[in-house]
RONUTOR-599445 format. One record per residue (C-alpha): residue number from 1; residue in one letter; x, y, z. Coordinates in pm, 1 decimal. Each point is the difference from the previous one (the first is absolute). Last residue first. Layout:
N
+-----+------+----------+----------+----------+
: seq : type :       c1 :       c2 :       c3 :
+-----+------+----------+----------+----------+
: NUM :    a :        X :        Y :        Z :
...
+-----+------+----------+----------+----------+
END
This chain:
88
+-----+------+----------+----------+----------+
: seq : type :       c1 :       c2 :       c3 :
+-----+------+----------+----------+----------+
:  88 :    g :  13178.5 :  -5537.0 :   9872.0 :
:  87 :    m :   -122.3 :   -316.1 :    173.3 :
:  86 :    a :   -226.3 :    216.0 :    216.6 :
:  85 :    c :   -199.8 :    104.4 :   -305.8 :
:  84 :    l :    -52.0 :   -362.5 :   -105.5 :
:  83 :    t :   -111.3 :    -96.7 :    349.3 :
:  82 :    c :   -247.7 :    287.7 :      5.4 :
:  81 :    g :   -153.8 :   -123.2 :   -326.4 :
:  80 :    n :    -14.7 :   -351.7 :    141.8 :
:  79 :    i :   -194.8 :    117.0 :    304.4 :
:  78 :    t :   -246.4 :    220.7 :   -189.0 :
:  77 :    a :    -95.6 :    -74.5 :   -361.0 :
:  76 :    i :    122.1 :   -360.5 :     -5.3 :
:  75 :    e :   -154.4 :    -65.3 :    340.8 :
:  74 :    i :   -334.5 :    134.6 :   -125.4 :
:  73 :    s :     30.0 :   -226.2 :   -305.2 :
:  72 :    r :     53.0 :   -292.5 :    237.4 :
:  71 :    e :   -322.2 :     84.4 :    183.6 :
:  70 :    p :   -186.4 :     -8.9 :   -332.2 :
:  69 :    p :    121.5 :   -352.6 :    -85.6 :
:  68 :    i :    298.8 :    -25.8 :   -236.1 :
:  67 :    v :    -71.0 :   -338.3 :   -166.0 :
:  66 :    s :   -277.4 :   -194.7 :    177.8 :
:  65 :    a :   -248.8 :     19.2 :   -288.1 :
:  64 :    n :    228.2 :   -195.9 :   -231.8 :
:  63 :    t :    -49.6 :     20.8 :   -374.6 :
:  62 :    r :    363.4 :    127.7 :    -17.6 :
:  61 :    v :    -95.1 :    273.1 :   -250.1 :
:  60 :    e :   -322.1 :     88.0 :    181.5 :
:  59 :    k :    130.0 :    -16.4 :    356.1 :
:  58 :    y :    298.5 :    213.0 :   -106.4 :
:  57 :    v :   -235.6 :    273.5 :   -120.3 :
:  56 :    k :   -210.9 :     21.2 :    316.7 :
:  55 :    s :    206.5 :     80.0 :    311.2 :
:  54 :    a :    243.6 :    217.5 :   -193.8 :
:  53 :    l :   -287.9 :    186.0 :   -166.2 :
:  52 :    f :   -168.2 :     76.8 :    331.6 :
:  51 :    m :    328.6 :    112.8 :    156.4 :
:  50 :    e :     64.0 :    226.7 :   -301.0 :
:  49 :    l :   -351.7 :    141.3 :     36.6 :
:  48 :    v :     72.6 :     71.2 :    367.2 :
:  47 :    i :    330.6 :    165.9 :    -97.2 :
:  46 :    d :   -181.4 :    248.0 :   -225.6 :
:  45 :    i :    254.9 :    160.3 :   -233.3 :
:  44 :    i :   -132.4 :   -140.0 :   -326.3 :
:  43 :    g :    102.4 :    185.1 :   -318.4 :
:  42 :    s :    157.1 :   -312.6 :   -147.5 :
:  41 :    s :    321.2 :    125.9 :   -156.5 :
:  40 :    t :    100.7 :    308.5 :    192.5 :
:  39 :    h :   -163.7 :   -125.5 :    316.9 :
:  38 :    n :    218.9 :   -306.8 :     28.6 :
:  37 :    s :   -163.6 :   -150.4 :    302.8 :
:  36 :    g :    139.5 :   -182.5 :    296.3 :
:  35 :    l :    -27.6 :   -296.2 :    230.5 :
:  34 :    g :    295.4 :   -145.2 :    184.6 :
:  33 :    v :    129.7 :   -355.3 :    -18.2 :
:  32 :    a :    212.4 :   -111.2 :    294.8 :
:  31 :    v :    118.4 :   -344.1 :   -113.8 :
:  30 :    g :   -118.6 :   -272.6 :    237.4 :
:  29 :    m :     -1.2 :   -290.4 :   -245.9 :
:  28 :    e :   -381.8 :     13.5 :    -11.6 :
:  27 :    l :     19.1 :    367.2 :    -94.8 :
:  26 :    m :    243.1 :    -83.9 :   -281.1 :
:  25 :    e :   -243.3 :   -261.6 :   -132.7 :
:  24 :    p :   -289.1 :    243.5 :      1.3 :
:  23 :    i :    213.1 :    265.9 :   -180.1 :
:  22 :    k :    140.2 :   -236.8 :   -264.1 :
:  21 :    g :    -68.7 :    187.4 :   -319.6 :
:  20 :    q :   -110.1 :   -170.2 :   -321.6 :
:  19 :    v :   -375.1 :     58.7 :      4.8 :
:  18 :    i :     -4.5 :    305.0 :    225.8 :
:  17 :    n :    324.9 :    147.1 :   -125.6 :
:  16 :    g :   -105.3 :    -30.4 :   -363.5 :
:  15 :    y :     97.3 :    359.8 :    -72.5 :
:  14 :    d :   -336.7 :     84.5 :   -156.6 :
:  13 :    n :     32.8 :    371.9 :     68.8 :
:  12 :    h :   -323.9 :     59.1 :    188.9 :
:  11 :    l :    -17.4 :   -339.4 :    167.9 :
:  10 :    s :    364.8 :     11.5 :    105.7 :
:   9 :    s :    -36.5 :    354.4 :    130.3 :
:   8 :    s :   -316.2 :    -91.1 :    187.4 :
:   7 :    p :    173.7 :   -299.7 :    161.1 :
:   6 :    a :    303.9 :    181.1 :    141.6 :
:   5 :    c :    176.1 :   -257.9 :    221.9 :
:   4 :    v :    332.0 :    125.2 :    127.9 :
:   3 :    v :    302.3 :   -217.1 :     73.8 :
:   2 :    k :    313.2 :     95.3 :    191.3 :
:   1 :    m :    284.3 :   -250.0 :     38.7 :
+-----+------+----------+----------+----------+
END
């Protein structure tokens, strides 16, 4: 399974992925979640901003400051992204 977290796209288009999505739970289960951006819809192509959003928005909706810590968002953007590419 391949999963991509694109927080700016969800915020921009009101998809509900942050409130209803299960990205933090999938990460805890060991699913390799990558980080991305849907430039055509959100206009954001800055991976650092995507990492910032991923490490903040889920904290807010889960009211849990330990959800997706900053170092985890770096893993999502780097190691997990490479894993997804290697999976083909």
